[in-house]
C-alpha positions in Angstrom: -40.7 92.4 -22.4 -42.1 94.5 -19.4 -43.0 92.4 -16.4 -41.5 89.1 -17.7 -38.6 89.3 -15.3 -40.9 89.7 -12.2 -43.2 87.0 -13.3 -40.3 84.6 -13.9 -39.0 85.3 -10.4 -42.4 84.7 -8.9 -42.9 81.4 -10.8 -39.5 80.1 -9.6 -39.7 81.4 -6.1 -36.8 83.8 -6.5 -38.4 87.0 -5.2 -36.3 87.2 -2.1 -33.1 85.5 -3.4 -30.2 86.5 -5.5 -29.8 89.3 -7.9 -31.2 90.0 -11.3 -30.9 92.5 -14.1 -32.7 93.2 -17.4 -30.6 93.7 -20.5 -32.0 95.7 -23.4 -29.5 95.7 -26.3 -31.9 95.6 -29.2 -31.5 92.7 -31.5 -28.4 91.5 -29.7 -30.0 91.3 -26.2 -29.6 87.5 -26.1 -25.9 87.5 -26.8 -25.3 90.5 -24.5 -27.2 88.7 -21.6 -25.3 85.5 -22.2 -22.0 87.4 -21.9 -23.1 89.1 -18.7 -23.9 85.7 -17.2 -20.6 84.2 -18.5 -18.6 87.1 -16.9 -20.5 86.7 -13.6 -19.7 82.9 -13.4 -16.1 83.3 -14.7 -15.4 86.1 -12.3 -16.8 84.0 -9.4 -19.6 86.5 -8.7 -22.1 83.7 -8.9 -22.1 79.9 -9.0 -25.3 79.7 -11.1 -26.7 82.2 -13.5 -30.0 81.8 -15.4 -30.0 83.7 -18.7 -33.5 83.9 -20.2 -34.8 85.7 -23.2 -38.5 86.5 -24.0 -39.9 88.0 -27.2 -43.6 88.9 -27.5 -44.3 90.6 -30.8 -47.5 89.3 -32.3 -49.9 91.3 -30.1 -48.7 94.7 -31.2 -49.2 96.8 -34.3 -46.4 96.4 -36.9 -45.1 99.9 -36.4 -44.7 99.3 -32.7 -43.0 96.0 -33.4 -40.4 97.4 -35.8 -39.8 100.7 -34.2 -37.1 99.5 -31.7 -35.2 98.0 -34.6 -34.6 101.3 -36.2 -32.8 103.0 -33.3 -32.6 106.7 -32.6 -32.3 107.8 -36.2 -35.5 106.1 -37.3 -37.1 109.3 -38.6 -34.1 110.3 -40.8 -33.9 106.8 -42.2 -37.6 106.6 -43.0 -37.6 110.0 -44.7 -34.9 108.7 -47.0 -36.5 105.4 -47.7 -34.2 103.3 -45.6 -36.1 100.6 -43.7 -34.5 98.3 -41.1 -34.3 95.5 -43.7 -32.8 97.9 -46.3 -30.2 99.0 -43.8 -29.2 95.3 -43.3 -29.2 94.8 -47.0 -26.7 97.7 -47.4 -24.4 96.1 -44.7 -24.7 92.7 -46.3 -23.9 94.0 -49.7 -20.9 95.8 -48.4 -19.7 92.6 -46.6 -20.1 90.7 -49.8 -18.1 93.3 -51.7 -15.4 93.7 -49.1 -14.7 90.0 -48.7 -15.7 88.6 -52.1 -18.5 86.4 -50.7 -21.3 85.4 -53.0 -24.8 85.4 -51.6 -25.2 81.6 -51.9 -22.5 81.3 -49.2 -25.0 82.6 -46.6 -27.2 79.5 -47.3 -25.7 77.4 -44.4 -27.1 79.8 -41.8 -30.7 79.2 -42.9 -30.1 75.5 -43.6 -28.7 74.9 -40.1 -31.5 76.9 -38.4 -34.2 74.9 -40.2 -32.3 71.6 -39.5 -32.5 72.4 -35.8 -36.2 73.0 -36.1 -37.1 69.7 -37.8 -38.9 67.4 -35.3 -39.4 70.1 -32.8 -43.1 70.4 -32.1 -42.6 74.0 -30.8 -40.7 75.2 -33.9 -42.4 77.9 -36.0 -41.0 76.5 -39.3 -40.2 72.8 -38.6 -39.1 71.9 -42.1 -35.8 71.5 -43.8 -34.5 73.8 -46.5 -31.8 73.2 -49.1 -29.3 75.5 -50.8 -31.5 75.5 -53.8 -34.4 76.7 -51.7 -32.3 79.5 -50.3 -31.1 80.7 -53.7 -34.7 80.6 -55.1 -36.2 82.4 -52.1 -38.2 85.6 -52.6 -36.0 88.8 -52.5 -37.0 91.2 -49.7 -34.3 93.9 -50.0 -31.5 92.8 -52.3 -29.4 90.9 -51.3 -31.5 89.9 -48.2 -34.0 87.3 -49.2 -36.9 85.6 -47.3 -34.6 82.9 -45.9 -32.1 85.5 -44.6 -34.9 87.1 -42.6 -36.3 86.4 -39.2 -40.1 86.3 -38.7 -42.1 88.4 -36.4 -43.1 85.9 -33.7 -43.2 85.0 -30.0 -40.6 82.9 -28.3 -38.5 82.3 -25.2 -35.3 80.5 -24.3 -33.2 80.0 -21.2 -29.8 78.6 -20.3 -28.3 77.8 -16.9 -24.6 78.8 -16.5 -22.3 77.4 -13.9 -18.6 76.5 -13.4 -17.5 73.4 -15.4 -16.9 71.3 -12.3 -20.5 71.9 -11.1 -21.9 71.4 -14.6 -20.8 67.8 -14.7 -23.0 67.0 -11.7 -26.1 67.9 -13.8 -25.1 66.8 -17.4 -22.8 64.1 -18.7 -21.7 66.3 -21.6 -22.2 69.9 -20.5 -21.8 72.6 -23.1 -18.7 74.7 -22.5 -18.2 78.4 -23.4 -14.6 78.6 -24.4 -14.5 82.3 -24.8 -16.6 85.4 -24.8 -16.0 88.9 -26.3 -18.0 92.0 -27.0 -17.5 95.2 -29.0 -19.5 98.3 -29.9 -19.5 100.2 -33.1 -21.6 102.6 -35.1 -23.2 101.9 -38.5 -21.1 103.8 -41.0 -24.0 104.7 -43.3 -25.8 106.6 -40.5 -22.9 108.2 -38.6 -23.1 111.5 -40.5 -26.8 111.4 -41.0 -28.4 114.5 -39.6 -31.9 115.3 -40.7 -33.0 118.9 -41.5 -33.6 121.0 -38.5 -32.2 118.4 -36.0 -29.0 118.6 -33.9 -26.2 116.2 -33.8 -25.9 114.2 -30.6 -22.5 113.0 -29.6 
């Protein structure tokens, strides 16, 4: 979100102190930023790192909100009827086929997310769901159903990272990151997709 980094610095009085960077990794920005913070602390480049994420989506037209999700091949995908949700449905279907996983086995993800929201006055959906609710949810793009899907909404979150020894000064039971890893790949169903009249970019 443009300007969020500067406003955060100003609110916290950090304009003249420390270093900062903005990470834009699409739907994985939070995980990517957390890893960068972890590496900075583990590599002794910093004693404290604040990792913050901001998402502001409800004040934009839907095409602007969903455009970043499609990536550089958005035009080709749209011409062939492949929306962002449909692309995820293809990947989910392939995973289910490859590993013999029935769709109901994805229910714990939604159940746990809603369980964490119960009692939280700031949660968008502060109610519990069951495995039965998950299996009966409206289908969006088979096999992705409504409870597999994330809503278009606004939100923010932040964590403070520091060495374990320092963390115990601020919390009796600090959360420990035991390991962190990252990898990049391409989506197989779009790797050879070249629309008519366009040039391949490698």
